[in-house]
Residue frames as a rotation matrix with the C-alpha (Angstrom) as fourth column:
MET 1
-0.130 -0.491 -0.861 115.88
-0.828 0.532 -0.178 145.54
0.545 0.690 -0.476 95.66
ARG 2
0.852 0.496 0.167 114.93
-0.512 0.725 0.461 142.01
0.107 -0.478 0.872 96.57
THR 3
-0.131 -0.910 0.394 117.55
-0.894 0.281 0.349 139.79
-0.428 -0.307 -0.850 98.09
GLU 4
-0.540 -0.166 -0.825 118.38
-0.632 0.728 0.267 136.40
0.557 0.665 -0.498 96.67
LEU 5
-0.983 0.185 -0.009 116.84
0.138 0.699 -0.702 134.72
-0.123 -0.691 -0.713 99.71
SER 6
-0.306 0.930 -0.206 113.49
-0.315 -0.303 -0.900 136.42
-0.899 -0.210 0.385 99.17
ARG 7
-0.071 0.225 -0.972 113.56
-0.997 0.021 0.077 135.35
0.038 0.974 0.223 95.52
ALA 8
-0.731 -0.327 -0.599 114.30
-0.374 0.926 -0.049 131.74
0.571 0.188 -0.799 96.45
LEU 9
-0.798 0.396 0.455 111.63
-0.412 0.193 -0.890 131.48
-0.441 -0.898 0.009 99.16
PRO 10
0.236 0.945 -0.226 108.67
-0.885 0.112 -0.453 130.81
-0.403 0.307 0.862 96.81
LEU 11
0.122 -0.264 -0.957 110.63
-0.696 0.664 -0.272 128.09
0.707 0.700 -0.103 95.03
VAL 12
-0.881 -0.473 -0.002 111.63
-0.308 0.578 -0.756 126.47
0.359 -0.665 -0.655 98.31
LEU 13
-0.445 0.800 0.402 107.98
-0.633 0.036 -0.773 126.50
-0.633 -0.599 0.490 99.43
ILE 14
0.437 0.581 -0.686 106.85
-0.898 0.330 -0.292 124.88
0.057 0.744 0.666 96.18
PHE 15
-0.231 -0.605 -0.762 109.54
-0.468 0.756 -0.459 122.22
0.853 0.251 -0.458 96.53
ALA 16
-0.898 -0.024 0.440 108.50
-0.427 0.291 -0.856 121.65
-0.107 -0.956 -0.272 100.14
LEU 17
0.113 0.991 0.072 104.93
-0.831 0.134 -0.539 121.03
-0.544 0.001 0.839 98.96
GLY 18
0.380 -0.065 -0.923 106.29
-0.736 0.583 -0.344 118.61
0.560 0.810 0.174 96.36
LEU 19
-0.718 -0.686 -0.118 108.29
-0.426 0.567 -0.705 116.87
0.551 -0.456 -0.699 99.06
GLY 20
-0.591 0.581 0.559 105.17
-0.591 0.159 -0.791 116.51
-0.548 -0.798 0.249 101.20
ALA 21
0.448 0.790 -0.418 103.13
-0.865 0.265 -0.427 115.20
-0.226 0.553 0.802 98.27
GLY 22
0.032 -0.533 -0.846 105.85
-0.628 0.647 -0.432 112.71
0.778 0.545 -0.313 97.38
ILE 23
-0.901 -0.337 0.272 106.12
-0.410 0.463 -0.786 111.46
0.139 -0.820 -0.555 100.95
TRP 24
-0.180 0.915 0.360 102.34
-0.716 0.129 -0.686 111.07
-0.674 -0.382 0.632 101.12
ALA 25
0.495 0.337 -0.801 102.26
-0.837 0.432 -0.335 109.17
0.234 0.836 0.496 97.82
PHE 26
-0.411 -0.747 -0.522 104.94
-0.491 0.664 -0.564 106.87
0.768 0.024 -0.640 99.21
ILE 27
-0.980 -0.081 0.183 103.39
-0.200 0.419 -0.886 106.15
-0.005 -0.904 -0.427 102.63
SER 28
-0.306 0.952 0.013 99.70
-0.952 -0.306 -0.035 106.22
-0.029 -0.023 0.999 101.67
PRO 29
0.023 0.374 -0.927 99.40
-0.398 0.854 0.335 102.47
0.917 0.361 0.169 100.95
TRP 30
-0.617 -0.301 -0.727 100.50
0.484 0.584 -0.652 101.71
0.621 -0.754 -0.214 104.51
VAL 31
-0.965 0.257 0.048 98.61
-0.212 -0.659 -0.722 104.56
-0.154 -0.707 0.690 106.18
LEU 32
-0.209 0.948 -0.242 95.34
-0.978 -0.206 0.037 103.88
-0.015 0.244 0.970 104.36
THR 33
-0.473 -0.102 0.875 95.89
-0.348 0.934 -0.080 100.10
-0.809 -0.342 -0.477 104.65
TYR 34
-0.095 0.359 -0.928 95.29
-0.990 0.064 0.126 99.19
0.105 0.931 0.350 101.05
PRO 35
0.710 0.415 0.569 93.90
-0.506 0.863 0.002 95.66
-0.490 -0.289 0.822 100.77
VAL 36
-0.356 -0.860 -0.365 96.50
-0.932 0.301 0.201 93.02
-0.063 0.412 -0.909 100.07
THR 37
0.763 0.606 0.225 95.12
-0.573 0.795 -0.197 89.82
-0.298 0.022 0.954 98.61
ASN 38
0.746 -0.584 0.321 97.98
0.647 0.750 -0.138 88.51
-0.160 0.310 0.937 96.49
GLY 39
-0.441 -0.869 -0.225 100.25
0.791 -0.495 0.359 91.49
-0.423 -0.020 0.906 96.96
TRP 40
0.030 0.416 -0.909 99.71
-0.049 -0.908 -0.417 95.01
-0.998 0.057 -0.007 95.77
SER 41
0.732 0.288 0.618 98.78
0.590 0.186 -0.786 95.66
-0.341 0.939 -0.034 92.19
SER 42
-0.202 -0.856 0.476 101.16
0.976 -0.214 0.029 97.33
0.078 0.470 0.879 89.77
SER 43
0.272 0.351 0.896 99.23
0.352 -0.903 0.247 100.60
0.896 0.248 -0.369 90.09
VAL 44
0.994 0.039 -0.099 99.97
0.106 -0.273 0.956 100.74
0.010 -0.961 -0.276 93.83
TRP 45
0.296 -0.955 -0.009 103.65
0.781 0.237 0.578 100.04
-0.551 -0.178 0.816 93.21
SER 46
-0.103 -0.273 0.956 103.70
0.835 -0.546 -0.066 102.72
0.540 0.792 0.285 90.50
GLY 47
0.730 0.449 0.515 102.27
0.100 -0.815 0.570 105.22
0.676 -0.365 -0.640 92.98
ILE 48
0.833 -0.489 -0.260 104.93
0.346 0.093 0.934 104.30
-0.432 -0.868 0.246 95.51
TRP 49
-0.059 -0.922 0.382 107.74
0.953 0.062 0.295 104.76
-0.296 0.382 0.876 92.99
VAL 50
0.132 0.171 0.976 106.31
0.569 -0.820 0.067 108.05
0.812 0.547 -0.205 91.75
GLY 51
0.966 0.253 0.059 106.19
0.083 -0.513 0.854 109.22
0.247 -0.820 -0.517 95.37
VAL 52
0.471 -0.869 -0.152 109.83
0.645 0.222 0.731 108.28
-0.601 -0.443 0.665 95.88
ILE 53
-0.229 -0.575 0.786 110.88
0.958 -0.277 0.077 110.10
0.174 0.770 0.614 92.72
VAL 54
0.410 0.458 0.789 108.83
0.341 -0.879 0.333 113.24
0.846 0.132 -0.517 93.46
ALA 55
0.985 -0.057 -0.164 110.04
0.143 -0.265 0.954 113.40
-0.098 -0.963 -0.253 97.07
GLY 56
0.251 -0.966 0.054 113.66
0.809 0.240 0.536 112.86
-0.531 -0.091 0.843 96.07
LEU 57
-0.254 -0.333 0.908 113.66
0.861 -0.505 0.056 115.44
0.440 0.796 0.415 93.30
SER 58
0.623 0.549 0.557 111.74
0.225 -0.808 0.544 118.00
0.749 -0.214 -0.627 95.35
GLY 59
0.889 -0.329 -0.317 114.01
0.319 -0.051 0.946 117.59
-0.328 -0.943 0.059 98.35
ALA 60
-0.053 -0.965 0.259 117.16
0.920 0.053 0.388 117.83
-0.388 0.259 0.885 96.27
SER 61
-0.064 0.091 0.994 115.84
0.712 -0.693 0.109 120.87
0.699 0.715 -0.021 94.38
ALA 62
0.895 0.420 0.151 114.92
0.179 -0.649 0.740 122.66
0.408 -0.635 -0.656 97.60
VAL 63
0.581 -0.756 -0.302 118.41
0.533 0.073 0.843 122.08
-0.615 -0.651 0.445 99.01
VAL 64
-0.257 -0.712 0.654 120.08
0.965 -0.152 0.214 123.30
-0.053 0.686 0.726 95.81
VAL 65
0.233 0.416 0.879 117.95
0.507 -0.823 0.255 126.46
0.830 0.387 -0.403 95.54
LEU 66
0.986 0.148 -0.070 118.42
0.130 -0.446 0.886 127.31
0.100 -0.883 -0.459 99.22
ALA 67
0.334 -0.936 -0.107 122.17
0.716 0.178 0.675 126.64
-0.613 -0.302 0.730 99.09
ARG 68
-0.237 -0.391 0.890 122.54
0.906 -0.419 0.057 128.85
0.350 0.820 0.453 96.01
ALA 69
0.577 0.534 0.618 120.56
0.283 -0.840 0.462 131.66
0.766 -0.091 -0.636 97.61
LEU 70
0.920 -0.282 -0.271 122.64
0.237 -0.151 0.960 131.50
-0.312 -0.947 -0.072 100.79
HIS 71
0.043 -0.961 0.275 125.88
0.917 0.148 0.372 131.39
-0.397 0.235 0.887 98.81
ILE 72
-0.103 -0.032 0.994 124.96
0.716 -0.696 0.052 134.46
0.690 0.717 0.095 96.77
THR 73
0.820 0.487 0.301 123.69
0.140 -0.680 0.720 136.34
0.555 -0.548 -0.626 99.81
LEU 74
0.762 -0.579 -0.291 126.79
0.400 0.066 0.914 135.60
-0.510 -0.812 0.282 101.88
ASN 75
-0.150 -0.850 0.505 129.11
0.976 -0.048 0.210 136.54
-0.155 0.525 0.837 99.02
ARG 76
0.240 0.289 0.927 127.36
0.477 -0.866 0.146 139.90
0.845 0.407 -0.346 98.67
ILE 77
0.987 0.153 0.054 127.83
0.020 -0.445 0.895 140.62
0.161 -0.882 -0.443 102.38
GLN 78
0.570 -0.814 -0.112 131.44
0.705 0.414 0.576 139.45
-0.423 -0.407 0.810 102.55
PRO 79
-0.136 -0.695 0.706 133.04
0.893 -0.395 -0.217 141.89
0.429 0.601 0.674 100.04
ALA 80
0.522 0.371 0.768 131.41
0.055 -0.913 0.403 144.83
0.851 -0.168 -0.497 101.81
SER 81
0.982 -0.185 -0.026 133.02
0.025 -0.004 1.000 143.85
-0.185 -0.983 0.001 105.10
ARG 82
0.248 -0.938 0.241 136.40
0.943 0.291 0.164 143.38
-0.224 0.186 0.957 103.35
ASN 83
0.066 -0.182 0.981 136.20
0.587 -0.788 -0.186 146.90
0.807 0.588 0.055 101.91
GLN 84
0.855 0.297 0.424 135.55
-0.149 -0.644 0.751 148.34
0.496 -0.705 -0.507 105.36
ARG 85
0.787 -0.606 -0.116 138.60
0.421 0.389 0.820 146.56
-0.451 -0.694 0.561 106.80
GLU 86
0.093 -0.804 0.588 140.90
0.989 0.007 -0.147 147.81
0.113 0.595 0.796 104.04
GLU 87
0.394 0.124 0.911 140.01
0.312 -0.950 -0.005 151.49
0.864 0.286 -0.413 104.62
């Protein structure tokens, strides 16, 4: 039987990749030194905002999935230890 943590691990990894992609989309104009003549074009700003949104949603989703998996796992362990104390 798979534990909740092992079920959540692939999702957390996917969200971590999304977080990395979002961070890269956000910082790429500065890292790659996009040319600035009269300011960045709207397409560059769109890429920055998409990066912020993807990074934010991926990070939040990874935290939620990991917190849920830990909560379920710890609640499964806790009742077993309570039953042992009562006997």
